[in-house]
C-alpha positions, 0 to 999 in steps of 0.5 A, spaced: 046 538 164 050 531 163 049 526 168 056 525 168 058 532 169 052 532 175 055 526 178 062 529 178 060 536 181 056 533 186 062 529 188 067 535 188 062 539 192 062 533 197 069 532 197 071 539 198 066 541 203 069 535 207 076 537 206 074 544 208 071 542 214 076 537 217 083 540 215 083 547 218 083 543 225 088 538 223 096 538 223 096 539 216 094 546 217 098 548 222 105 545 219 103 548 212 110 550 209 107 557 207 105 559 214 113 558 216 115 564 212 110 569 215 109 570 222 103 575 221 100 570 216 101 564 221 097 568 226 091 569 222 090 562 219 091 559 226 086 563 229 080 559 231 075 564 228 079 563 221 079 556 222 071 556 223 070 560 217 073 555 213 070 550 216 063 554 215 065 554 208 066 547 208 059 546 211 056 550 206 059 546 200 057 540 203 049 542 203 050 545 196 052 538 194 047 534 198 042 539 195 044 538 188 044 530 189 037 531 191 035 534 185 039 529 181 036 524 184 029 527 183 031 528 175 033 521 175 026 518 178 022 523 173 026 520 167 025 513 169 017 514 170 017 518 163 020 512 159 015 507 156 016 500 159 018 495 154 
């Protein structure tokens, strides 16, 4: 994979994961415009179990980003070792 695309994917995973971890517990989640029009949706999305599930998905996304970062870092070390010194 291209280095730029790998770095972009890692940043995307980390950003999205952090967003999904923290936003369900913020006022941004509670004051969502879509939730003001539907009371059943509002009750569902303001349920703590749903918030926890969304935050759990964020944790999974952060772990994915960190594992990809480790693989990316390891591949950079291998490339640097195999290049001949001039």
